[in-house]
N, C-alpha and C positions, 0 to 999 in steps of 0.2 A: 685733634685726637691722633694718637700715635698708633699706627697699625703695624703689628708684628707678623711676619710670615716665617714659615719654616720651609726649608727645602731639603728633600731627602733624595738620595741616589740609591736606586735598587741595584743590587748585584746578585741576581739569581744564579743558582747552580745550573748546570746543563740539564739536569732532570727537571728543575722548576721551569726552565725555558721551554722544554718540550710540553709540559702540562699547560703552560700559558698559551703557547701556540695552538695546541689542540682545542683549548677552551675558546679562543678567538675564532678558530675555524668553524666550530659549532655555532657560535653566535652569528657569524657571517652567513652560514648556511640557513639558519632559521630566519634571519632578516631577509635574505634573497627569496626564500620560499614564501614568506608573508607578502613581500612586495609583489611577486609574481601573481599570487592569489588575488591580491587587491586590484592589480592592473587587469587581470582577466575578468574579475567581477565587474569592474567599471565598464570594460569594453562590452561585456555581454548585456548590460542593463542601460548603458548610456545615461547614467545618473550619478549624482554625487554619493560619496560614501560618508556615513556617520558612524558613531560608536555602536549604535544598536545593530547596524547591518553587519558588523564584523564579529559579533559574538559567536557565530557558527564557525568562523575560521579559527577562533581561539582554541577550540577543542582539537582541531587538526594540528595546530602548532604544538600543543602539549604532547600529543602522540609523537610528532616528529622529533621533538627534543628527547623524549624517552627512548626512541629508537636509536638516535645518535649517541646517547650517553652510554 
């Protein structure tokens, strides 16, 4: 079977670079916030984390993203 791939090189404008960097900064902030929340939650309960226990944190993340945007 012949596999074909395509390779693209992006050449964003300075304005697009600024927007991309801002977007990545927001993503990193949200990730770090969620990670800190999860670590704090685990440390306070000394138990494992599952998807059900993180549903409350999701609402805080949504608010956090709205504030940063």
